[in-house]
C-alpha positions in Angstrom: -21.5 112.6 21.2 -22.8 112.8 17.2 -20.9 112.8 14.7 -20.3 116.5 12.7 -21.2 115.1 9.7 -24.4 113.2 11.0 -25.3 116.5 12.2 -24.7 118.5 8.8 -26.3 115.5 7.1 -23.5 114.5 4.7 -23.1 111.0 5.1 -22.3 109.4 2.3 -23.1 106.0 1.1 -19.9 104.8 1.3 -19.2 105.8 4.8 -22.8 104.0 5.6 -21.2 100.9 4.3 -18.6 101.1 6.4 -20.7 102.0 9.4 -22.5 98.9 8.7 -19.3 96.6 8.4 -18.1 98.0 12.0 -21.1 96.5 13.1 -20.9 93.4 11.9 -17.0 93.4 13.5 -18.3 94.4 16.8 -20.9 92.0 17.3 -18.2 89.0 15.8 -15.6 90.3 18.4 -18.4 91.2 21.2 -20.6 88.0 20.6 -23.6 90.4 20.9 -24.6 94.5 22.0 -27.5 96.7 22.1 -28.1 99.8 20.0 -26.5 102.1 23.0 -23.2 100.1 23.0 -23.4 100.3 19.3 -23.4 103.7 19.3 -20.8 104.7 20.8 -18.6 102.2 18.9 -19.7 104.0 15.8 -19.5 107.7 17.5 -23.5 108.9 15.9 -26.6 109.0 17.4 -28.5 105.7 19.1 -31.2 106.4 16.1 -28.7 106.4 12.9 -27.5 103.0 15.2 -31.3 101.9 15.2 -31.3 102.2 11.2 -28.0 101.1 10.6 -28.8 97.3 12.5 -32.6 97.5 10.9 -31.2 97.6 7.2 -28.6 94.7 8.4 -31.7 93.1 10.1 -33.5 92.8 7.3 -31.2 91.3 5.1 -30.8 89.2 7.7 -27.0 89.8 8.6 -27.8 90.5 12.5 -30.4 89.4 14.4 -32.4 90.5 18.4 -31.8 88.2 20.9 -35.2 87.7 22.6 -36.6 90.6 24.2 -33.2 91.8 25.7 -32.8 94.3 22.7 -29.4 93.1 21.9 -28.2 91.9 18.7 -26.1 89.0 17.5 -24.8 88.2 14.0 -27.5 86.4 11.8 -27.7 83.6 9.6 -27.2 85.7 6.8 -23.8 85.9 7.0 -23.4 82.2 7.4 -24.9 82.3 3.7 -22.4 84.6 2.8 -19.3 83.1 4.6 -20.7 79.8 2.6 -20.7 81.1 -0.5 -17.0 82.7 -0.4 -15.8 78.7 1.1 -17.7 77.2 -1.7 -15.4 79.6 -4.3 -12.4 78.3 -2.4 -13.2 74.7 -2.5 -14.0 75.2 -6.0 -10.1 76.9 -6.2 -8.8 74.2 -4.6 -10.5 71.1 -5.8 -10.1 72.6 -9.1 -6.5 72.6 -9.1 -6.6 68.7 -8.4 -9.0 68.4 -11.8 -7.2 70.7 -14.1 -3.8 68.8 -13.8 -5.5 65.5 -14.0 -7.4 66.5 -17.4 -4.3 68.4 -18.8 -2.3 65.5 -18.4 -4.8 63.3 -20.1 -5.7 65.5 -22.7 -1.9 66.9 -23.0 -3.5 70.8 -23.4 -3.8 74.2 -20.7 -6.6 73.6 -19.0 -8.7 76.4 -17.0 -11.6 76.6 -14.5 -12.9 80.4 -14.6 -16.1 81.8 -13.0 -18.2 85.2 -13.4 -17.0 88.3 -12.6 -19.7 90.8 -14.1 -19.1 91.0 -17.5 -16.3 89.2 -17.4 -14.8 85.9 -17.0 -12.0 85.3 -14.2 -9.6 82.5 -14.5 -9.1 81.0 -10.7 -7.3 77.5 -11.3 -4.8 76.2 -14.4 -2.8 73.3 -15.5 -0.5 72.8 -18.5 -0.4 69.7 -20.3 2.6 67.7 -22.1 1.7 69.3 -25.6 1.2 73.1 -24.4 3.9 75.2 -26.3 3.4 78.1 -24.1 3.5 78.4 -20.6 0.9 82.0 -20.4 -0.5 81.8 -17.1 -4.4 82.6 -17.0 -4.8 82.3 -13.6 -6.6 85.9 -12.2 -6.8 87.3 -15.7 -10.5 88.3 -16.8 -11.1 87.4 -20.0 -14.5 88.8 -22.2 -17.8 86.7 -21.8 -18.2 86.7 -25.3 -15.2 85.7 -27.1 -13.7 83.1 -24.5 -15.5 79.6 -24.5 -15.4 79.7 -21.0 -17.2 83.0 -20.9 -19.9 81.7 -23.3 -20.7 78.6 -20.8 -21.3 81.2 -17.8 -23.1 83.2 -20.4 -25.7 80.5 -21.6 -26.4 79.2 -17.9 -26.7 82.9 -16.5 -30.2 84.5 -15.2 -31.4 85.8 -18.4 -32.1 89.5 -17.3 -28.5 89.5 -16.4 -27.5 87.9 -20.0 -29.6 90.5 -21.7 -27.7 93.7 -19.6 -24.3 91.9 -20.8 -25.4 91.6 -24.4 -27.1 94.9 -24.8 -24.1 96.8 -23.2 -22.2 95.9 -26.0 -19.8 93.3 -27.8 -16.5 94.6 -28.4 -14.7 93.0 -31.3 -10.9 91.2 -30.2 -10.7 89.6 -33.6 -12.0 89.5 -37.4 -13.7 86.4 -36.0 -15.6 87.8 -32.6 -19.0 87.6 -32.9 -20.2 91.1 -31.8 -24.0 90.9 -32.8 -26.0 89.8 -29.9 -29.0 87.9 -31.6 -26.4 85.7 -33.3 -24.6 85.2 -30.0 -28.0 84.7 -28.1 -29.0 82.0 -30.7 -24.8 80.1 -30.3 -25.7 80.4 -26.1 -29.1 78.5 -26.8 -27.2 75.8 -28.7 -24.7 75.7 -26.0 -27.0 74.8 -23.5 -28.4 71.8 -25.7 -25.0 70.5 -26.7 -23.3 71.0 -22.8 -20.4 72.7 -24.6 -19.2 75.7 -26.2 -16.0 76.4 -28.6 -14.4 79.6 -29.5 -12.3 79.3 -32.6 -9.8 82.5 -32.3 -12.5 84.9 -31.4 -10.1 86.2 -28.7 -7.1 84.9 -30.2 -5.7 84.7 -33.6 -4.6 81.2 -33.6 -6.1 80.4 -30.8 -8.9 77.1 -30.1 -10.6 76.4 -26.9 -13.7 74.0 -25.5 -15.1 74.8 -22.1 -18.1 72.6 -20.8 -20.3 73.5 -17.4 -19.1 72.7 -13.7 -22.3 72.7 -11.1 -22.8 73.9 -7.4 -24.8 72.3 -4.7 -27.5 73.8 -5.7 -27.7 72.6 -9.5 -26.5 76.0 -10.8 -23.5 76.6 -12.8 -21.2 78.2 -11.1 -18.0 78.0 -13.0 -17.0 76.9 -16.7 -14.2 74.0 -17.5 -12.1 74.8 -20.5 -9.3 73.7 -22.4 -7.2 75.3 -24.8 -4.5 75.3 -27.5 -3.5 76.3 -31.1 -5.4 76.4 -34.0 -3.3 73.9 -35.9 -3.4 71.5 -33.1 -7.3 72.3 -31.8 -9.0 71.2 -34.9 -12.6 71.5 -34.9 -12.3 68.1 -34.7 -10.2 67.6 -32.0 -12.2 69.6 -30.1 -15.4 67.0 -30.6 -13.2 64.5 -29.2 -12.6 66.7 -25.8 -16.1 67.2 -25.1 -16.9 63.4 -23.4 -13.3 63.6 -21.5 -13.8 67.3 -19.9 -17.2 66.7 -19.4 -17.0 63.5 -17.2 -14.1 65.4 -15.2 -16.4 68.4 -15.0 -19.0 65.8 -13.4 -16.4 64.9 -10.5 -15.4 68.2 -10.0 -19.4 69.0 -9.6 -20.2 66.0 -7.8 -17.0 67.0 -5.2 -19.1 70.4 -4.6 -22.3 68.7 -3.7 -24.1 68.6 -6.9 -25.7 65.1 -7.4 -28.4 65.1 -10.8 -31.1 63.2 -10.3 
């Protein structure tokens, strides 16, 4: 029976997404299904089901099985699942890396990944010299005002980086860089130097340094940072931390499948 909303032509984008997900769930459950079966499952006309399946097929999320007219999960889903698995591997392996590095440096160590215009911390460990037990795991922080965020910005796709810089750079402390041209010049230096530093730009009294973590395809997928109070983590001390941090990041990157030529 045809859905009443469909008959009225009032299907929302959210409802279309929900239906597309339902198609994928049906195929995952049954292994394969034809247009008639999919339409019955969704309670829609066969033409609507066909359009949904065609859109999914164009994205590689479903594929047609020979001449039988039935559909199954496509390799595009495997690609998406692989990305999720990679992030889970990063968090799991990152916990070990953070703890070893925190023990070595005595500072708080974090791993962060980009989440649109923010960075989200997925792993953390405290060193023996940490004066607070602040938990940054799961916390979202600005890309332009943190060392991890700057690393993620510096290696980001150019168009995406420009979008973020042009959106507006909020001032968190008097030391926060809020001029896109100035920040862009700093991001270029970060790529050249291989690390980013942050001096009281997000919180007064807090300094930090970060280095990139690479994925199997050679792209920067995360940033490894060490942070501490400004009186202990001086500019000279930060320069001393870059080498052991880069070494730890390179080891983690190799565990994630990155082997530089």
